[in-house]
N, CA, C and O of each residue as an XYZ file, in Angstrom:
240
protein
N      90.860    134.860    -21.437
C      92.232    134.874    -21.036
C      92.547    135.966    -20.072
O      93.409    135.803    -19.209
N      91.866    137.090    -20.196
C      92.166    138.253    -19.320
C      91.776    137.826    -17.846
O      92.452    138.217    -16.894
N      90.745    137.070    -17.693
C      90.353    136.658    -16.340
C      91.420    135.828    -15.700
O      91.723    136.022    -14.522
N      92.009    134.898    -16.438
C      93.024    134.067    -15.960
C      94.259    134.885    -15.512
O      94.856    134.637    -14.465
N      94.605    135.871    -16.361
C      95.753    136.720    -15.968
C      95.470    137.546    -14.755
O      96.354    137.715    -13.915
N      94.238    138.086    -14.618
C      93.914    138.859    -13.471
C      93.947    137.958    -12.140
O      94.396    138.385    -11.076
N      93.437    136.694    -12.307
C      93.553    135.797    -11.162
C      94.962    135.440    -10.795
O      95.292    135.254     -9.624
N      95.778    135.349    -11.792
C      97.208    135.061    -11.526
C      97.874    136.228    -10.794
O      98.660    136.006     -9.873
N      97.577    137.451    -11.185
C      98.083    138.627    -10.518
C      97.577    138.620     -9.079
O      98.358    138.864     -8.160
N      96.272    138.342     -8.854
C      95.690    138.329     -7.515
C      96.380    137.250     -6.670
O      96.622    137.473     -5.484
N      96.688    136.140     -7.226
C      97.376    135.052     -6.521
C      98.799    135.482     -6.121
O      99.232    135.189     -5.006
N      99.510    136.150     -6.986
C     100.854    136.594     -6.670
C     100.778    137.696     -5.601
O     101.589    137.697     -4.675
N      99.859    138.596     -5.702
C      99.667    139.631     -4.647
C      99.409    138.979     -3.303
O     100.035    139.325     -2.301
N      98.458    138.008     -3.288
C      98.127    137.337     -2.044
C      99.323    136.622     -1.378
O      99.531    136.707     -0.168
N     100.079    135.932     -2.202
C     101.245    135.188     -1.674
C     102.253    136.116     -1.128
O     102.779    135.903     -0.036
N     102.546    137.177     -1.883
C     103.502    138.155     -1.461
C     103.078    138.853     -0.142
O     103.889    139.043      0.765
N     101.818    139.215     -0.072
C     101.290    139.888      1.091
C     101.350    138.894      2.348
O     101.703    139.320      3.448
N     101.017    137.647      2.159
C     101.100    136.683      3.244
C     102.596    136.477      3.643
O     102.944    136.353      4.817
N     103.436    136.449      2.608
C     104.877    136.232      2.901
C     105.433    137.427      3.751
O     106.197    137.250      4.701
N     104.992    138.656      3.337
C     105.446    139.815      4.109
C     104.892    139.825      5.490
O     105.569    140.247      6.427
N     103.671    139.369      5.649
C     103.006    139.298      6.989
C     103.784    138.366      7.874
O     104.011    138.621      9.057
N     104.195    137.247      7.242
C     104.998    136.264      8.024
C     106.369    136.837      8.424
O     106.831    136.652      9.551
N     106.995    137.525      7.484
C     108.354    138.113      7.781
C     108.264    139.180      8.888
O     109.143    139.258      9.747
N     107.186    140.010      8.864
C     107.134    141.053      9.854
C     106.664    140.551     11.239
O     107.091    141.086     12.263
N     105.813    139.556     11.273
C     105.228    139.111     12.547
C     105.930    137.890     13.059
O     105.985    137.683     14.271
N     106.500    137.027     12.138
C     107.053    135.798     12.597
C     106.050    134.731     12.929
O     106.430    133.666     13.416
N     104.762    134.979     12.681
C     103.688    134.073     12.989
C     103.567    133.050     11.821
O     103.382    133.383     10.651
N     103.695    131.738     12.274
C     103.747    130.725     11.243
C     102.372    130.410     10.608
O     102.291    129.643      9.648
N     101.341    130.983     11.131
C     100.016    130.701     10.603
C      99.893    131.276      9.160
O      99.113    130.782      8.347
N     100.694    132.341      8.874
C     100.705    132.871      7.543
C     101.300    131.959      6.522
O     100.897    131.986      5.359
N     102.260    131.140      6.926
C     102.907    130.117      6.093
C     101.782    129.056      5.716
O     101.714    128.577      4.584
N     100.929    128.731      6.713
C      99.876    127.834      6.440
C      98.854    128.382      5.447
O      98.355    127.658      4.585
N      98.556    129.666      5.584
C      97.688    130.327      4.631
C      98.287    130.318      3.232
O      97.569    130.119      2.252
N      99.584    130.529      3.130
C     100.202    130.516      1.809
C     100.075    129.106      1.192
O      99.808    128.978     -0.003
N     100.259    128.092      1.974
C     100.102    126.698      1.478
C      98.645    126.475      1.030
O      98.424    125.861     -0.013
N      97.696    126.935      1.755
C      96.269    126.789      1.329
C      95.954    127.474      0.026
O      95.281    126.951     -0.862
N      96.495    128.706     -0.033
C      96.238    129.531     -1.301
C      96.876    128.820     -2.460
O      96.247    128.703     -3.511
N      98.142    128.318     -2.323
C      98.784    127.688     -3.428
C      98.086    126.364     -3.803
O      97.924    126.069     -4.987
N      97.675    125.572     -2.802
C      96.928    124.355     -3.118
C      95.600    124.633     -3.875
O      95.238    123.934     -4.822
N      94.924    125.651     -3.422
C      93.678    126.077     -4.087
C      93.981    126.492     -5.537
O      93.249    126.143     -6.463
N      95.076    127.243     -5.706
C      95.449    127.714     -7.090
C      95.810    126.537     -7.974
O      95.491    126.526     -9.163
N      96.469    125.555     -7.403
C      96.836    124.388     -8.258
C      95.555    123.598     -8.629
O      95.418    123.163     -9.773
N      94.649    123.415     -7.705
C      93.395    122.729     -8.005
C      92.605    123.467     -9.086
O      92.155    122.877    -10.068
N      92.453    124.771     -8.875
C      91.715    125.556     -9.856
C      92.446    125.544    -11.241
O      91.816    125.486    -12.297
N      93.725    125.597    -11.181
C      94.459    125.484    -12.477
C      94.297    124.195    -13.206
O      94.194    124.200    -14.432
N      94.269    123.022    -12.473
C      93.992    121.792    -13.114
C      92.619    121.716    -13.631
O      92.426    121.246    -14.753
N      91.642    122.145    -12.898
C      90.207    122.168    -13.353
C      90.095    123.050    -14.650
O      89.458    122.672    -15.633
N      90.706    124.155    -14.588
C      90.642    125.076    -15.771
C      91.270    124.389    -16.997
O      90.672    124.362    -18.072
N      92.470    123.841    -16.825
C      93.090    123.205    -17.879
C      92.282    122.006    -18.441
O      92.220    121.800    -19.653
N      91.681    121.238    -17.545
C      90.794    120.134    -17.957
C      89.653    120.668    -18.725
O      89.311    120.103    -19.764
N      89.046    121.700    -18.295
C      87.897    122.277    -19.011
C      88.298    122.740    -20.390
O      87.553    122.525    -21.346
N      89.443    123.366    -20.524
C      89.928    123.871    -21.843
C      90.155    122.629    -22.737
O      89.771    122.667    -23.906
N      90.734    121.581    -22.260
C      91.000    120.388    -23.128
C      89.691    119.746    -23.557
O      89.534    119.336    -24.707
N      88.729    119.660    -22.597
C      87.440    119.103    -22.956
C      86.762    119.946    -23.951
O      86.155    119.410    -24.879
N      86.819    121.265    -23.828
C      86.180    122.137    -24.762
C      86.787    122.003    -26.172
O      86.055    121.984    -27.162
N      88.110    121.911    -26.257
C      88.724    121.713    -27.518
C      88.373    120.399    -28.196
O      88.218    120.335    -29.416
N      88.247    119.324    -27.365
C      87.938    118.030    -27.934
C      86.456    118.045    -28.407
O      86.136    117.496    -29.461
N      85.581    118.667    -27.629
C      84.154    118.611    -28.016
C      83.879    119.489    -29.271
O      83.064    119.140    -30.124
N      84.588    120.637    -29.347
C      84.315    121.574    -30.454
C      85.075    121.175    -31.699
O      84.922    121.857    -32.712
N      85.851    120.168    -31.711
C      86.650    119.713    -32.874
C      85.802    119.214    -33.951
O      86.309    118.796    -34.992
């Protein structure tokens, strides 16, 4: 569980840093990076949730 929390903190830091970079520079490529990071996080989150469900079903 600690790994998931650390990854969540890293995700928040990355999104905030990219958001600040966009605010300071006005360059829209940073918004694209935020979208990619969030899509990646959603995919990893679904895969992790699926693995947890499968683990609980198999170990039952």
